[in-house]
N, C-alpha and C positions, 0 to 999 in steps of 0.2 A: 413212952408210947401210950396212946389212949386205950382204956379198957373196953371201949365200944368202938365199932367201925367208924372210921373217918374216910368217906368216899370222896375222892378229889378228881377233878379234871381241870386242865388249863387251856387257855386260849387268849390270843390277842383280841381286841375289838375287831370283828371280822365282817363289817358291813352294818349299815344302819338297820337293815333287816339282816339278821344273822344268817350265815351260810348254813346249809342243811347239815353239814357234818357237825356243827356245833349243836344244833337242835338234837342230833342223834346222841351226842354226849349227855345232854340233859336227860334224855329218855333212858339211856343206859344207866345213868346214875340213879334215877328214880326206881328203875326196875331192881337194881342191886340193893337199894335201901329197903325196898319191900321184902326182899329175901333175907337181908342181914340185920336190918335196923341201923342205928347210928345216924350220923349227920352227913350232909353233902356240902362240900366246899368248892366253890368256883374260883380258881386262881386266875384272876383277870390281869393279863400281862399288858397293862396299859403303858408300860415304859417303852415298848417297841416304837420305832420311828418310821417304819416303812409305810408310805402312803398307799401302797397296793393292798395292804391288809384290809382296808375298809372298802375296797371295790365291791359293789353290790350288783349281782346279775339277776335281773327280774325277767319273767316270761309274760309277754302280752296276753291278756286274758282271752282275747278272741283269736289271734293269729298264732299264738305260741312262740312268736319270734323273741329271741333274747335281746335284752338291752342292758348295758353295763353303766351304772351310775356310781358316783362317788361324791365325797365332800369336796367343796371348794376350800382353798387355803389362802390366807391373807398375803403370803409372800413366798418367794422361792426358798428362803432359808427354812421357814417353818415346814413347807411341804417336804423338803428333802431330809431334814435332820432333827426337827423338834420331836420329842416324845409325843405319842398320841394324846397324852393328857395335857400337852401344851400347844397342840395345834388348834388355834382358835377358829371358830366358825364365822365367816364373814356375814354381815347383814344381808338379808335377801336370799341366802342359799336355801333356807328351810321352806320359805314360801314358794320359791321357784321350783323346788323339787316336788313339793306337795301338789302343785298343779299338774305334774306329769304322772303322779302315782295312780290316779283313778283308772288308768289303762292297765295297771299291773297288779293292783291289790284291791281287795274288797273294801267297801266304805268304812267299816269299823277299824280296819288296819290303817287306812289313810287318816282317819280322825285321831288315832293314837299317835301317829307320826306328827300331826299338827300340834297336838297337845304337849309333846315332849319339849322340855325347855332345858337347855344346857349351853354353856359358853364354849366348850371344847369338844373335840371329836370323841374322846373316850367317855366323857360324862354323857354325851348324847346317846351313844350306842347303849350304854348300860341302862340309862333311864328308859330308853325305848324297849329294850329287852324286858325290863320290869313291867312296863305297860302292856306288853304282850303276854304277861303271865308266866314268863319263863323262870323267873327268879324266886317264885313263891317257895318259902321254906328252905332257901339255900343261903348259906353264908358266903359272902364275897370277900376275897382277900386280894388287894390290888398291889401289883409290884411297884407302882409309883408312890405308894403311901409311905411317908417318911418313917412312921412307926414300924412298918413291916421291914423296911430297909435297915433300920437300927437293930431290930431283933434278929436279923438274918446272920448267917455265918459269914466269915471272911472269905472272899474269893479274889484271886489275882486275875482271872480271866473274866473281864468285865467291860461294861460301858460306864461312862460318867456323864452326868448332866452338868454342863458348864455354859456360861454366857458367850454369845457370839453374835455380833452385829445387832445387838438389842434384843435378841431372842435367847431362849433356853434351848440348847441343842444336846443331842445324845452322841457323844464322841467315844470312839474306841480307845481304851486305855492301853497304849503300847509303849513299853520301855519307859514308863513314867511320864509319858506325854499324851495329852488328849489329841486324837486325830479323827478328822471327818472323812468318811469314805466317799470319794468322788465317783468311783466306778472302776472296775478292773483292778489294777494294782496301784491306782492313784489315790493318795490321801492328802488332805490339807492338815498340816501340823499347826496346832494351836499353842499358845504360850504355856510352858510348864506351870503347874499350879499345885497347891495343896488341896486334897479332897477329903471329905468325910463320908461316913457310911450312908448318910441321907442322899448323897449324889450317885451312889453305885446301883447299877442294875446288871443282871447276869447276861451272858451270852447264851446262845443255844446250848453249848456244851456244858456250861456251869449252872444252867437254870434249874435242873432237877434237884441237885444237892442244895442249892440256895433256897428254893421253894420248900423243900422238905424240912429244912432246919427251922422253919416257921410253922408250917401247917402240921407236920408229923402225921401224915395220912397213913392209913392201913391199906387202902386200895387206890390205884390210879388208873383212870380210863384214858386210853389213847388210841388213835387211828393207826393204820399200818405205817404211814409215813413217819409219824412221831415215834412209834415203837422202834423203827429202824435206826434212829439216831440217838435215842436215849441211852445214856450210860447207866444201865441198871445196877451195875456194881457200886454206884454212888449211893444207892438206897436199897440194899438187899432185903430190908425189912418190909418193903412194899410188895403187895400182890398186884401185878399189872393185868389189866382187863382190857380186851379189845372192845372198842366202841361198836355198837350195833351198826350193821350195814344200812346204807340209805342211798337211794338213786339220786343222780344229779347232785352229788355231795357238795360241789363247789358253787352251786347256785343258791340264791337266797331262799330262806324259809319265810313264807308270808301267810 
């Protein structure tokens, strides 16, 4: 365990403008660092595959009406099952989206969006967060990084990245077989295969132990929903901290 505080929070890419609950985690971490010292680590769970994670709800600057925007995806397989770091951004999406943003964000924010350059969803979100100034002084650890995956502990409850129809998909590892969740109780079984640690990412239930085996944080910031499902017994050495409250937490911070 580190001799100085390691203040961590985790989140999937959660919109090209981050949701306000993520902004609140940044603010909570900085407040805690001001009190305790140490470093801040953002555990960026870019291995997740759910396209709903990047839905971005913006408020019209004049009317206050909400609008939900999201990335476009190259094909159905990518949209449904590829990790966020493997969901490629189609040509034209950024320019088309930028033309709409003037109604929802101030010019400086729109310009930062236009200047962000990335080939995939996870990289785009992270680079845009950086341009917004959110990542200053913060170390980012990505769950899709092969070096992170190699360093992490062994887990049986996991997903695996495997090829499918010309794409990389994130399949649930069940009884030694990769399976794609179609919805409800329906799964598509893929051919059995050998896997290595660089293909493995955690489930919701195994994520804390997997993450902690790499980051070894002293403090972990989480909202009420996350606190409810975290198995704190997996990391009894961590001090869990409630993230600061924020209004309209599921809308975008602009």
